[in-house]
N, C-alpha and C positions, 0 to 999 in steps of 0.2 A: 210206717214215719217215727221220726226219728227223734227221740226227746232231749234235752238239757233234764236236769235236776236244780233250782234255785234254793241254794239256802242261808238262810242265816242264823248264830248261836248268839246270845248273850251270860252267862252264870256271876252272879254276883254273891252278893251274903244273903238275898230275899229270896233269889232265886234261881232257877235257869233250864232256860227254854228252847227253841229250835223251830224256827217258822224253813215253808220247804213248801216249793210250785214246779210242776212238769211241768218247761214249755217248747211247744218246737222251732226244734233245730231252725232253720228258716227264716220265718219270724226277727225269732232275737236278733239273725245277724243282722238282717238287713240292719234293727235299732241299732246296735252296734257302729253297724258302718252311717249310724247319723239317719233316719226313713224314721215314720212316722211310729209312735212306738204304739200309737192306740189297734193297730192288728195284732196285738198276742193278744193271746185272751190267757190268764191267771185264774185260777184256783188257788189262794194259798192254805194247806193246812200246817196243823203240828204242834207241841208239842211242851207249858210248864212243867216240873217239880217243885214245891215247894216246903218247906215243915207244916206240918199240923195244926204249930203252937199247941199239942199237948203235951208236955213232957211228962206226965204223971202215967202216963199208959202204956203200956207195952208196944215194938211194932209189929202191925200186923202183916207187914212187907217189909223182908232184909233180906241181903244177902246171905246168906247161912243160918240156916235150922240153929244152931246156936244162941245169934244175936238177936230169937226172941226173947228172949229174956230180960234186954235192957232198952233203956225212955227214949219216948221221942217215934218220926214215922215221919213222914211224909204226903203229901196228895199229886195226883197223877192228874191231869187237865189236860184234856185231848181232843181236837177239834179240826175237821177231816170235811175232806169237798173235794167231790167230785161229781162230773153232771154222769147221769144216772143216761139225759137222753136230751142231743136239742132240739126239740119240739118245745114250747112250754103246752104244749093241748095234750104235751102224750100222759097215756095211765099211768104208772107206779105195778111193776107186773112182778113178782113170784124171784122168778131171775133175776129182777135187779136188787129186790129186797135181801135178795142169799147175794150176791155181788155183792153189794156192800154189809153187810155181813161178816162177810167173808178181807176184806179187809180188816176192817177194826179189829179185827181175832187180831191176823196178820203184825199188825200196826203195831198192838199191844206186846203181844207174841216176841219181835223185834225188838222192843222197848226193855220188856222186861232184859230178854236174853244181847244185851248190850252193858247195864244195867247188872248184870251177876247174879236178876234176883230169881231167884228155884223159885216154882208155884207154890204159890196156899193154897 
């Protein structure tokens, strides 16, 4: 199955946000050609980074060890949607839980890597 990832991002003085959603290429190309958009399944995910608002405590997450003594910090909010099973009657199994756990871990790792943040 071939997919595209639709993505939008914004940055201002208050926050930086990224929203993205994997979509099937074939239905998306039909919508681009003017067909009915109701045939596309979209499960958006994303994250937002905002200042923590507390200027008087040391940084918890920084890009380098030396920066940990400086003031300020950021909060990361992560929202993920994934289709574990297309059947509404399906029960959640351990394999699905592990899959979602791995998705969250990988996503957080990729965010930290892209921001050049060391593990805390």
